[in-house]
C-alpha positions, 0 to 999 in steps of 0.5 A: 177216727172215733167212729172207726175205733168203735167199728173196729172194736165191734168187728173185732169182738165178733171176729174173736168169737170166730177165732175162739172156735165158738166156745158154746154148747159144743165145748161143754157137751158131755161125753156121749153115753149109750142110749136108745136111739131112733138111728142104729149105728154100727161102729167098727174099728174104721167106720161109723155107719148108719143102717138107714138105706141109701135111698132114705138117708138124704131127705127133704129138709124140715122147716128149721132155724140153723143156729150154728154153722161150722163150715160149707163147701162143694163136695165133688161127689155131689152137685150141691152146696153142703153146710155143716151145722150143730145138727148134721149136714144140710144141702142145697141142691137144685134149688131145694134144701135137703138134710141127712136122716142120720149121722146128725153130728155136731160137725166142725172144721168141715172141708169138702173134697173131690170124693166127699168131705172131712170133718171133726166135731161131736156125736149127736145126742143119743149116739154111742160114739166116743166124744169127740169124733177126732177127724172123720171122712165120708165118701157117701154124703155122710152115711158112713164116716171113716175114722181118720185120727184122734177118735175120742181125743180131739175136736178141731174147729180149724181144719183144712184139707186139699180138695184133690191133693189131700194134705191136712192142716189143723190148729190143735188147741189142746194137747192130745196123745200125739200133738202139742198145741200148735199148727200141724200138717200131714201129707199122708192123710193123718198117719203122721204129722209135722209142725207148720213152722210159719216163718214170717207170720207176723200176727197175734191171732190164728184163724181160718185156713184155706188150702189150694184145691190142687196144690197141697203146699199152697195154703193161706192163714186168715188173721186179724193182721191180714192174710198170709200165704205160703207155697212151701207147706207153711215153711215160710209165710208172706203177707198178701196185700194190706188187709186187716182183720181177715175173717174168712178165706177160700181157694179156687183153682186160680184165685184166693177169696178173702173177706177183710174189714176195710174202710169200716166195711165188711168186704170180699176180695179176689186175689191172684196168687200168681200175681202178687199184689193183684186184688179185685174187690167183689160187689157183695150185699151190704152186711152190718158190722155185727155180721162178718163173713165166717166162711167162704166156699169156691166150687173147683168144678164150676168156675165162678160158683162161690158162696159165703156164710155170715156169723148171723147165718145169712147165706149167699151164693153166686154163679157168675164170680160174684157179679150177682148174688142169691140169698139162700138163708136169712138168719139161718131159716130154712122154710119149706 
């Protein structure tokens, strides 16, 4: 019992870091000022565009250590696994690490979609963009960012968007011009917002959210009390299974992947939403108690292709549904 208490306390400390939204340098970042920059950016009413050519915008990644990750996923307009970092996007494509030559913003709440991605966060150093970015969208691998909502007002650590049916869910941590603190959803790509009622959510924390790739009304909320699901846009929530301290969640077309703490170990399970109570434990590499899983991604276009990232920036990917795993990053190090 004593060992279990010690383990849960340590795991909870790291989980709360995740749920608190990484209150580090990004929270303290000063509003961006106009400065000379190696990348010229043109900002219109709707779009933020880099003037780097399409051919030069994606380049081979330099050797580096990634310190902060705020999301990962498989955009449908590319073949690779994307990682949103403190310094822009990194992509693992055809066995090689690539990165963007511009628009290297501190992306948060990154969500891959069928035609690109949504994100929030803060502009890169030297940019003349407003801080924070609000919600932005890209359909060209990050070269152009469309301003969707709350530009210059808010950043959202907890943001989730449907892959095909682009229902947007967010946790608003600080009031802005439209929203008070709380959980909200939009069915019209952020033009209007409704409070997510979440009746039946018996949890003391809110955390990572996951939306079904084809049904925007189906989403899940990870909490320290377990995983809660809904099929009616969050009107009513139900607990799935007897898991505790779920730190990450992601939907594929037919399953929900979650990472809970169970039996004093960090684990991963595959749930079948259509068969309540059905859970298959996946065999994952051993993770120490101070290295919980923070993000999971499932590729809607390639069955069995899933990835997960840990708080210490270890990245693993499987192409056979979790039977075998390949480690793509060790402690966030890209070595070319």
